[in-house]
C-alpha positions as CSV (number, residue, x, y, z in Angstrom):
1,M,-16.5,-21.3,-6.0
2,L,-13.6,-23.7,-6.0
3,H,-14.7,-25.7,-3.1
4,A,-18.1,-26.3,-4.8
5,W,-16.3,-27.0,-8.1
6,W,-14.0,-29.8,-6.9
7,T,-16.6,-31.3,-4.7
8,A,-18.9,-31.6,-7.7
9,N,-16.1,-33.1,-9.8
10,E,-14.8,-35.6,-7.2
11,H,-15.1,-39.3,-7.9
12,A,-18.3,-40.7,-6.5
13,S,-16.5,-43.1,-4.2
14,I,-14.7,-40.3,-2.4
15,E,-16.4,-39.1,0.8
16,A,-17.5,-35.5,1.3
17,E,-15.0,-32.9,2.5
18,P,-14.9,-32.3,6.3
19,A,-16.9,-29.4,7.6
20,F,-14.0,-26.9,7.7
21,E,-12.7,-25.2,4.6
22,R,-9.1,-24.2,3.9
23,P,-8.2,-20.8,2.6
24,V,-7.5,-20.4,-1.1
25,F,-4.1,-18.6,-1.2
26,R,-2.2,-16.8,-3.8
27,V,1.5,-17.3,-3.9
28,R,2.0,-13.9,-2.2
29,D,-0.1,-15.0,0.8
30,I,2.1,-18.0,1.8
31,E,3.9,-16.8,4.9
32,E,3.7,-19.1,7.9
33,L,5.0,-22.6,8.2
34,N,2.8,-25.7,8.5
35,V,-0.3,-23.9,7.2
36,F,-2.7,-25.9,5.0
37,F,-4.2,-24.1,2.0
38,D,-5.5,-24.5,-1.5
39,L,-3.8,-22.9,-4.5
40,V,-4.8,-22.0,-8.0
41,A,-1.7,-21.7,-10.2
42,K,0.0,-22.3,-13.5
43,I,2.6,-25.0,-14.0
44,V,5.9,-23.6,-15.3
45,H,8.2,-26.6,-14.7
46,I,8.0,-30.2,-13.6
47,D,10.9,-32.2,-12.1
48,L,10.5,-35.7,-13.5
49,N,12.8,-37.5,-11.1
50,T,13.4,-40.9,-12.8
51,D,15.4,-42.1,-9.8
52,N,12.5,-41.5,-7.3
53,Y,9.0,-42.4,-8.5
54,E,7.7,-41.7,-5.0
55,Q,7.9,-37.9,-5.4
56,L,7.4,-35.3,-8.1
57,N,8.1,-31.5,-7.9
58,L,5.7,-29.1,-9.4
59,H,7.0,-25.5,-10.0
60,V,3.9,-23.2,-10.2
61,T,3.1,-19.5,-10.2
62,D,0.2,-17.1,-10.3
63,Y,2.6,-14.2,-11.0
64,T,2.3,-12.7,-7.6
65,I,5.6,-11.9,-5.7
66,N,6.5,-13.5,-2.4
67,D,9.9,-12.3,-1.0
68,R,10.2,-15.5,0.9
69,L,10.7,-17.5,-2.3
70,P,14.1,-17.9,-4.0
71,A,15.0,-16.9,-7.5
72,P,13.8,-19.4,-10.1
73,E,15.9,-22.5,-10.5
74,F,15.4,-22.6,-14.2
75,E,15.6,-20.3,-17.2
76,F,12.2,-19.6,-18.6
77,D,11.2,-18.5,-22.1
78,D,9.6,-15.1,-21.5
79,S,7.2,-15.6,-24.4
80,K,5.7,-18.6,-22.5
81,F,6.3,-17.7,-18.9
82,P,7.3,-14.1,-18.1
83,I,8.7,-15.0,-14.7
84,M,10.4,-12.6,-12.3
85,D,12.2,-13.3,-9.1
86,N,10.3,-14.6,-6.1
87,M,7.3,-15.8,-8.2
88,V,7.8,-19.5,-8.5
89,F,6.5,-21.8,-5.8
90,R,7.8,-25.3,-5.6
91,C,5.4,-28.0,-4.3
92,T,6.6,-31.6,-3.8
93,L,4.0,-34.3,-4.4
94,W,4.0,-37.5,-2.4
95,D,2.0,-40.7,-2.2
96,E,-1.2,-40.9,-4.4
97,H,-0.6,-37.4,-5.6
98,V,2.4,-38.6,-7.6
99,I,0.3,-41.3,-9.2
100,N,-2.5,-38.9,-10.0
101,A,-0.1,-36.3,-11.4
102,R,1.4,-38.9,-13.8
103,H,-2.1,-40.1,-14.7
104,L,-3.2,-36.6,-15.5
105,N,-0.2,-36.1,-17.8
106,L,0.6,-32.7,-16.3
107,T,2.6,-30.4,-18.5
108,P,4.0,-26.8,-18.1
109,G,1.4,-24.3,-19.2
110,M,-1.5,-26.1,-17.5
111,Y,-3.7,-24.3,-14.8
112,V,-4.2,-26.4,-11.8
113,F,-6.1,-26.4,-8.5
114,L,-4.0,-27.9,-5.7
115,R,-5.9,-29.0,-2.7
116,N,-4.5,-29.2,0.8
117,V,-1.0,-27.9,0.3
118,R,1.2,-27.5,3.4
119,S,3.8,-24.8,3.6
120,K,7.3,-25.8,4.8
121,W,11.0,-25.0,4.7
122,N,13.2,-27.0,2.3
123,D,15.5,-29.1,4.5
124,M,18.5,-28.5,2.1
125,T,18.2,-24.9,1.1
126,G,16.0,-23.4,3.8
127,D,13.7,-21.9,1.1
128,L,9.9,-21.7,1.5
129,E,8.1,-24.4,-0.4
130,G,5.0,-26.6,-0.3
131,A,4.2,-30.3,0.0
132,M,1.2,-32.5,-0.7
133,H,1.0,-35.8,1.2
134,G,-1.7,-38.5,1.0
135,D,-4.9,-38.0,3.0
136,R,-4.7,-40.3,6.0
137,V,-8.5,-40.2,6.5
138,Y,-9.7,-40.2,2.9
139,T,-7.1,-42.5,1.3
140,G,-6.7,-42.1,-2.4
141,R,-8.4,-38.7,-2.5
142,N,-7.3,-36.7,-5.5
143,G,-5.8,-33.3,-4.7
144,I,-4.9,-32.1,-8.2
145,F,-7.4,-30.7,-10.7
146,I,-6.7,-29.3,-14.1
147,L,-8.6,-26.0,-14.8
148,D,-9.5,-24.9,-18.3
149,E,-7.7,-21.7,-19.2
150,T,-11.1,-20.0,-19.5
151,H,-12.0,-20.9,-15.9
152,P,-13.0,-17.7,-14.0
153,D,-10.6,-18.6,-11.1
154,T,-7.6,-18.3,-13.5
155,E,-8.5,-14.8,-14.7
156,H,-6.1,-13.1,-12.3
157,I,-3.2,-15.3,-13.5
158,R,-4.0,-14.6,-17.2
159,T,-4.2,-10.9,-16.6
160,A,-1.0,-10.7,-14.7
161,E,0.8,-12.9,-17.3
162,Q,-0.3,-10.6,-20.2
163,M,1.0,-7.5,-18.4
164,L,4.3,-9.1,-17.5
165,R,4.8,-10.4,-21.1
166,I,4.4,-6.8,-22.3
167,Q,6.8,-5.6,-19.6
168,K,9.4,-8.1,-20.8
169,M,9.2,-7.1,-24.5
170,P,12.6,-6.4,-26.0
171,P,14.2,-2.9,-25.8
172,T,13.0,-2.1,-29.4
173,S,9.5,-2.0,-28.1
174,E,7.9,1.5,-27.5
175,C,5.8,0.0,-24.8
176,L,5.2,2.3,-21.8
177,F,5.0,-0.5,-19.4
178,V,8.8,-0.4,-19.3
179,A,9.5,3.0,-20.7
180,R,12.6,1.8,-22.5
181,H,12.9,5.1,-24.5
182,K,11.1,8.3,-25.0
183,V,8.7,9.1,-27.8
184,T,8.3,12.7,-28.5
185,T,5.3,12.7,-30.9
186,F,1.7,12.8,-29.7
187,T,-1.6,11.9,-31.4
188,R,-4.4,14.4,-31.5
189,H,-7.2,13.5,-29.1
190,I,-8.6,15.0,-25.9
191,A,-5.4,13.8,-24.2
192,A,-2.4,12.2,-25.8
193,I,-0.1,9.5,-24.5
194,K,3.4,8.8,-25.8
195,D,2.4,5.3,-27.0
196,P,-1.1,5.1,-28.4
197,T,-0.6,1.4,-29.3
198,L,-0.4,0.5,-25.6
199,V,-3.3,-1.9,-24.6
200,I,-5.9,-0.3,-22.4
201,T,-6.4,-1.9,-18.9
202,S,-9.6,-1.5,-17.0
203,I,-9.5,0.3,-13.7
204,K,-10.7,-2.9,-12.0
205,D,-7.7,-4.8,-13.3
206,V,-5.3,-1.9,-12.4
207,L,-6.6,-2.0,-8.8
208,A,-6.2,-5.8,-8.6
209,F,-2.8,-6.0,-10.2
210,P,-0.3,-7.4,-7.6
211,H,3.0,-5.8,-8.7
212,V,4.1,-2.3,-7.5
213,P,5.4,-0.1,-9.1
214,Y,3.7,-0.7,-12.4
215,K,2.6,1.3,-15.4
216,F,-0.8,1.1,-17.2
217,R,-2.9,2.8,-19.8
218,V,-6.5,3.5,-18.9
219,K,-9.4,5.1,-20.7
220,A,-11.8,6.8,-18.3
221,K,-13.5,10.1,-17.4
222,V,-13.2,12.5,-14.5
223,V,-16.1,12.3,-12.1
224,D,-14.7,14.3,-9.2
225,H,-11.6,16.1,-8.0
226,R,-9.9,17.3,-4.8
227,P,-9.5,20.1,-3.8
228,Q,-13.0,21.0,-4.8
229,N,-11.9,24.5,-6.1
230,I,-9.6,24.5,-9.1
231,A,-8.0,27.7,-7.7
232,D,-6.5,25.4,-5.0
233,F,-4.8,23.0,-7.5
234,C,-1.4,24.6,-6.8
235,K,0.2,24.5,-3.5
236,L,3.5,25.6,-1.9
237,C,6.0,22.7,-1.8
238,L,6.1,21.3,1.8
239,E,9.2,19.3,1.3
240,V,11.5,20.0,4.3
241,D,14.6,19.2,2.3
242,A,14.0,21.2,-1.0
243,T,16.8,19.3,-2.7
244,K,14.7,16.2,-2.6
245,C,11.8,17.8,-4.4
246,E,11.3,17.1,-8.1
247,T,9.7,20.6,-8.5
248,C,11.8,22.8,-6.2
249,H,15.2,21.4,-7.2
250,G,16.7,23.2,-4.2
251,T,14.6,26.4,-4.5
252,P,12.4,26.7,-1.4
253,K,8.8,28.1,-1.4
254,T,8.1,27.0,-5.0
255,Y,4.5,26.4,-6.1
256,E,3.6,23.0,-7.5
257,F,0.5,21.4,-9.0
258,R,-0.8,18.9,-6.5
259,F,-4.4,17.6,-6.8
260,M,-6.4,14.4,-7.3
261,L,-8.7,13.4,-10.1
262,L,-11.3,10.6,-9.5
263,L,-11.6,8.5,-12.6
264,S,-14.2,6.0,-13.6
265,D,-14.5,3.6,-16.5
266,G,-17.6,1.7,-15.3
267,T,-15.5,-1.1,-13.7
268,G,-14.2,0.9,-10.7
269,Y,-12.9,4.2,-9.4
270,L,-9.2,5.3,-9.5
271,R,-7.8,8.2,-7.5
272,L,-5.2,9.8,-9.8
273,I,-2.6,12.1,-8.3
274,V,-1.3,14.9,-10.5
275,T,1.9,16.8,-9.6
276,S,4.1,19.4,-11.3
277,S,6.5,16.7,-12.5
278,D,3.9,15.5,-14.9
279,E,3.4,16.7,-18.5
280,L,-0.4,17.0,-18.3
281,F,-0.5,20.8,-18.9
282,N,2.2,21.1,-21.6
283,G,4.5,23.5,-19.9
284,L,1.9,25.5,-17.9
285,Q,3.8,26.7,-14.8
286,P,2.4,26.3,-11.3
287,T,1.7,29.5,-9.4
288,N,-0.5,31.0,-6.8
289,L,-3.8,30.6,-8.7
290,R,-5.8,32.6,-6.2
291,Q,-3.6,35.6,-7.0
292,N,-3.0,35.0,-10.7
293,D,-6.3,35.1,-12.6
294,Q,-4.7,34.7,-16.0
295,A,-3.0,31.4,-15.0
296,L,-6.3,30.2,-13.4
297,T,-8.2,31.0,-16.6
298,E,-5.7,29.1,-18.7
299,L,-5.7,26.1,-16.4
300,K,-9.6,25.9,-16.5
301,R,-9.4,26.2,-20.3
302,I,-7.1,23.2,-20.5
303,L,-9.1,21.1,-18.0
304,S,-12.3,21.9,-19.9
305,R,-11.2,19.3,-22.4
306,L,-11.8,16.8,-19.6
307,W,-15.0,18.2,-18.0
308,D,-17.1,21.4,-18.0
309,T,-15.0,23.7,-15.8
310,S,-17.4,26.6,-16.3
311,V,-19.7,25.1,-13.7
312,E,-18.6,25.2,-10.1
313,K,-18.6,21.6,-8.8
314,G,-19.6,22.2,-5.2
315,E,-20.1,19.0,-3.3
316,G,-21.4,17.0,-6.2
317,F,-19.7,15.3,-9.2
318,V,-18.2,17.2,-12.1
319,K,-20.4,18.0,-15.1
320,D,-20.0,16.4,-18.5
321,G,-16.9,14.3,-17.8
322,R,-15.4,13.0,-21.1
323,N,-13.4,9.8,-21.6
324,F,-9.7,10.3,-22.3
325,D,-6.6,8.2,-22.4
326,C,-3.9,8.5,-19.7
327,C,-0.9,6.6,-18.5
328,V,-1.0,5.6,-14.8
329,K,1.8,4.5,-12.6
330,S,1.3,2.7,-9.3
331,Y,3.6,3.3,-6.3
332,E,3.8,2.7,-2.5
333,V,3.9,5.4,0.2
334,R,5.3,4.3,3.5
335,K,4.5,6.0,6.8
336,G,6.1,4.2,9.7
337,D,5.1,0.5,9.5
338,E,2.1,1.3,7.3
339,K,2.1,1.5,3.5
340,S,-0.5,2.6,1.1
341,L,-0.9,2.2,-2.7
342,R,-1.3,5.3,-4.9
343,Y,-1.5,6.1,-8.6
344,R,-0.1,9.1,-10.5
345,V,-0.4,10.2,-14.1
346,F,2.7,10.2,-16.4
347,D,3.5,10.6,-20.1
348,T,0.1,12.2,-20.8
349,L,-0.7,15.5,-22.4
350,I,-4.0,17.3,-22.5
351,N,-4.4,18.6,-26.1
352,S,-5.4,22.2,-25.7
């Protein structure tokens, strides 16, 4: 999309782009040195070096984290740019790019498409940064394009910025993104969350959000679950060191809730893990459900608020799944050199 966009908007005197296409990176993707790439980002600071008109430093972000980047050089107003460490990428402009940047009157807050950025180390600090030099073949070619804030290729930046701004709200906020304090009251719906004023995020945006761990509110319905039999929703804790288990607390052979709900809101599917440390069942204690009919009946009664538990699911989807609110937290699980992203429920109560 971007390649076609800037080609269509290029000055008529500029020759066509060579046959190859560079990758369009996000800040988090910048790893190796001397790699050429394109970048969509938001300007957060500009170094107007009055002593050297031959260069200009752009500080940009797309709110993705890259551990190779240094902490921000400047203090940012969180209401404008909710910046965290390792988010700001410095790109030094040279040659005609400096002239074009001054002609475009670039200012912080603008979205830009930077073409043909080269990754490099800063000679003074050793930090990862970028540079844009003049094109030796297509002299005078513009490499900086201003994008409207409604441009579809800026959507991921706007979404991440909104979530980070909520996260950085002052401690008086009751926002669950930061869980600054506990709220003990619940509203009366199928399921209650501790902060009903929290903005709902689509599953599509949850899955695409770059920062882990993170907390969200989603509104979705259960379409499937694992294990298939509700009687298997409780398992013996398998933690070798029982003192590390949130459920056992040092007591071995304790049962815990451990199952997965597959949620859908029409934008995607989210595998939601439920464990005994969650408040979903309002104090219902985990046990051997295959030997405790009373507990199994009670669990089915509570879950019937979410779907029709009177019908055995079998191999198909659940019947009559109902939309409900829940708070979701993302986290990483590492196994050797591999890591996977998972989601669990928290601060949510099924009203029974």
